[in-house]
N, C-alpha and C positions, 0 to 999 in steps of 0.2 A: 741417387746417391743414398750410401752407407750411414749410421748413425755418429762413425766419427769425424766425418769429412762433414756431418751436418755441424757436430759439434766445434769440428776447428773454424768453420764460416759465421755460424753465432759470435763465435768469440772475437776473431776478427772486426767482425762488425761491429762488437759493441766496442772493442778499445778505440775504435777509426771515430767511430761516434763519439765516445768521451771526449778524445784529441779535438776533435768537430766546438765540443763546447769549449773546452777551454781554451780554445782560440777565440772564439766568440768575447767567452769575458776575459781576454786581454786585449784586445780589437777595444773594447768598452771601455776600459780603462785605461787604455791607451788616450784614446779622445778626449774621457773625463780631465787627463795631467793635461794634455794638450789645451783645450778651455779652460783649466783656472790660470794658467798661463798667460794664456792672450785676456784674459779679464782684470788680470792682478795688472796686467800693462794697461788696458784699456782703461781703469778705476786711475790710473796713476797721472795719466794724459789729461782726465775731463780734470785731475786736482788740480795740474799742471795748469791747465788753461784757466782755472777759475781762480789760480792765485795769481793769476798774470795781471785778469781784470781789476784784481783788488790793488795789488801794488801800481796800477796805471792810475784808477782813481783817486789811490795816495799820494802821489806823484803830482796829479792835477790838483788836485787839493793845497798842496803843500804850497805849489809855485804860486795858484791864484793869491795865497795869505801873505807871500812874501812880497810878489806885485804889491799889494793893497799897503803893505807895511811900508815900503820903499815909497810907493805915491807922498801919503802923509808926512816922513820925512821929509822930502822933498819940496813938495810943492803946498801942504794943509799949512794954516795956521796953528798957534798953539791951540787954542780952546778946540777946532776942529781935534786936535790930535785927543786932548782930552777926553773928547766927545766921542773920539771910536778907539779907543787903547784899550778899554775894558773888555768888549766886544773881541776886537782881535787877540785880547793874553786869553780870554775863556776859547775861544777858536785856535789858538794853536794849543793847548792845556789837554781839550778835545780830540784832537789829534793826533798827542803824546800817548794817547789813553787806548786809541785804536791799537790792535793786535794788527800786528805785518807779517806776514807769511815769512817762516824762514825759508832763506837762499835752497834752493834745489839742489835734490843730490838723486845721483842715481840711483835707480831702483834695485837692487837686489833680492832675486829672485832663485833662491834653491833647492834646488833638485838633490833630494836622499834617495841611493838607489836602493832597493829590498836587496834583500840576501837572497840569491839563488844556492840549490843546494839539491843536491840528488835525491835525500830525504824526505823535500818539500815538495819535490815532485812526482814522487812515487808515490806522497798522501794525494795525491791531487788528481795524480794520471791512474793510480790501482800498480796493481800486481796479479803476476796469471801464480797463481796454486794450484801444481800437478797432483791431485789425487788417484793414485795406482789402485788397484785392484788386487787381489790375491787371485793368481791363474790356478785355475781346477788343475788337479792329477792330471800330468801328462801335456801341457799348455808349454812349450815357450822353455828356453832353456835358464830362465836365471831362477836364482834361489829364491823360494819364498823366505819372505821375512819374517825374523822369531814374530810372534802372537805377543803383547802386550798385554797377558794377562796376570793378573798376581798371583802369588803362592796364596796360601790363606797362611799361611805363616814362614815371613823371611825366614831364611837362613844364614847365621856368621861362620860363615866358611875360612876365613882367616882373621888371624889378631897379631898385634904384636905391639910393642911397648915405644915409644918414640924418643924414651928419657934413655938420656945419655951417662955415661959413669962419671963422669964431671959434672953432671945436673943437680946442682944441691936443691933449688923448686925445681917447678916445671908450671910454667902456662902457656897451652896451645892457642890460640886463638886462628890460625887459618891452615889451608887445605888446598894443593893444587896437585893435576896428576896427567901426565902426559902420555905418549906411548914407549917412553923409555925410561921413567923416572919419576918419582914422587916428591913433594914441594912442602914438608909440616913446619908448620911458623912457629918455635916460643918464645913469646915476647919476654917474659922474666930473665933467661939466658941472650937476649940478644941476639941471637941466630935464626935461620933457617936450615933446619938439614933436611938432606937428601936423602933420599933411601932407593934401591930398588924397590919393584914391586910388589916381593917377595918380604921386604920389612928387612933388606940390609942395606947398613948404613956406610956413603960413598963419602961425604965431606961436608961439612958448616960451609953459614956465609953469612957471615958476621956484619950486623946493620945493626943503629940502634933503634930499640924501640919500634920495630916490627909486628905489624899488626895483619896482613893478609897477602896473598901471592897468586897472581893468575901467571898461567904460560903460554906465550906462543906458540904458534903452529912449527915451529922453529926452537923449539925451545929453549925460548931463552923467558928464566923467570921476570915477573914484575913486580916488585916487594914494595908496600908500601911501608914509609917510615913516619911515625905521629909526629916524634919529636923534631927530623928535620924535616919536618913539611912538605916532603916530597915522594916521588917513588925512584926507586935506581932501579935499573935495568942490570942484567950479569948472563953472563956466556952460559950456553950449557953447564960450563963447566965451574962456575959461579967467579966467574971474572968480572970486576964493574965494567962496564961499558959506556953507559949514561946514566941520565935524571932527566924525568919529566915533572914538570908543574911546578919546579922550584920559582919561588916570588908569585904564587899564584894560588898555593892549598892554603888551607888553616891548619885544619885535623884530615887529613886522609888516611882512610877508614879500609873501607870495601873496595876491592880491583874486580875486574871482569874485563875481557878482551870480548869483543863483538865479531859478528862474520866478518865483516870488511876488516877487521886486526884494527880498530879502534881501540886508546886504554880508556876505561871507562870506569872512574874515580867517585865512590861514594865520599863525600865530604862531610862531616858532622858538624864542625865547627859552623861553618856556612850554611848548613842544610840544603846540600845542590847537587846535583851530577855534575865532573867536567868532563868533558870529552875531550879526548887526546891525538894528533896522529903521531901514529909510533915509531917511525925515522923522522918523523923534524921533531916532536914533539909542539908542535903549535895546537894552539886550542879553538877547539875547534864549536864546539857545543856545551854551554852551559842547560840544564833543567833543575826550577827552583824546586823544591823537596818542603812546601810548606805546610804538608798533610800530614808531615813526621815531627814527632819530641827530640827522638833522637834516631837517626838512620845510619846503619852502620856496612853489614853486608849489601852486596849486590850479587846478581848477576842473570845475565839474558835469556828466553827460550828461545833455546834454536829454532822452536819450530810454528812461533811467530813475531819471533822477535819484542817480542813483549818485557819490561823491565820490572825485576824481583827487587824489591827492595823492605828491606827489617828493621822493622824501626823497636830498639833497645827500649826505649822506654815509654811506650806504649804496648809494647806481647802483641804486635801485630804484623803481619808483610802487607804491601801493600803492589800493589802490580801497577803499572805503566803502559802505557801502549808504547810503539819507540819513538815519538812526538813526546813521549811526556804525561800526556793526559790519563788520569788516573779512570784506573777500567771496574777494580775492587779493592777491597779489603778484606783481610779472614784474619779471626782474633781478636781476640778481649783478655784482657788479665782475670786468669783465674784457671782452675786444674780440670773445670768441665770439658768436654765435645765443641769444639768451636772454641776453645781457650787457651792460652798460653801463659805459660810463667816465665820471661825473658828469653823473646824469641830472637833468636843470635843466624848459623849459618843457614844459606837457602843454597841451593843449585835445582835444577832441571835435566832432564832426561833428554833422551834423542824423539820419546813421545809428546813429550809437549807435559809428561806432569810436575810438579812442583814442590818441591822436599827442604821442609822446615827444620831446624834446631831445637827443639823447644826445650832449653839447655834447663832451666831449676823444674822441670816435670819431667823431667831425666828419660825423653819420651820422641820420638823422629816420627812426622806428620807427613801424608803424603795428601796431594792434592791433585783433583781434574787439571786440564789447559785453562778452564774455565772458572779454576778455583772453587769445588766443591769437594766437601773432605770426601776422603778414599777409605783410610786405614790409617794405622801407625805401622810404622815398619821396625822397630824397635820400639821395649820399652824397661820399666825399673827393673821386672817381674823377670827381662831377656837380658840384665846386667847392664843394660844403658845407664853409663854414670855422668851427668852435665855435661852433653853431645855440644858442639861450639861452631867444629867445622865442616863440610859437607863437599864433596864431588862423585862425578860419576865414572870408573874407570873404564878399560881401554873393551873389558869384558862385558859392558852393561851392567855392572855391579855397582852398591851403591858402598861408598868410601866416608866412615864418621870418624872423625878425631873428636877425643874425649878431651873436655879441660887439663888433665891428669897427663897426659901421655897415650894414652891409648887408644890406636888407628884400630878397626874392623871393619871386615868388607862384608858385605852384606848381598844376599841373593835371593830376589825381591818377586823377581819377574818366571815365568815356566819356561 
């Protein structure tokens, strides 16, 4: 048996072993739940029998007192009545004070079904990760993937201004790009501007107080509106199609779409991430962000599905597991290495590198997938001015949108 066959057999064996462990846990849990139901009904039965005995005893005592009182009234003399009246009254008063069980009511035992989800199953059963090795020259016909080696100094290969002629002021907040075009969110002018990859203006999408944008695989932009408190979906030509999260959001800021196409919104007001089904708009999941002071931007790492959140209030970035568990934090408030002054836009590339817009330090931070500092892609010395939003274009280049409208493209890999 060759090495590949051994790995295959061993992997399948481990999957089945994990599944058997899950089945065992499920069976044990089923037995526990059924035992709890039976125990509750058995306790109720014993209590009912006890109450029955108490009621019968009370009934006998009451009838005995009534019979004795009737006998006194019918057959006793006045002196006999006087002798026994006091003790009879005391006996009746004592019986009146004796607690009587309330009428029997049917026992109601409620079973609350747990939430069954694919994500939860993946967390327990695990997942398969394929780690391909680069082939040697002459082996196979597939092209060798581009090595993810950082350039000693990233190069700005393209730049353009997203400011239009009728813009008196400008305040860029969001950036997204797909295979066809680029979306730049201008909060100051209440519009999202659509450009070609070369920076040629196409048209505007008008929306009240937009903050950020994400684009689906079919090219539809999803734009958060802070004032309207929902996400608006548009066609590839900028025509309104639908809304997401209406009456469920408080301050929708950052937005992204995960591998499943679910819409993930960072709600700064509620301090949580809300995930919606893109087509139906149904709320799928809520992840609290109690570790954040003021969460804004969000992205999902395509390599490991970890969630990256920028915390404007604490000048840091939090990285969470796909299920919302905090894995690590990068950044504290200041200007040294490992520090930031207002962390804003975040994005990841296909190798899992994390990029952060360190706005008031005028630089772009690059981290490893595990959160270790790698280098600065660009700084103030390179002409960087208050970067706010980031994206990776189809050519694996880093796109940076600056607050005042410049959009720059950096080649950062060899």
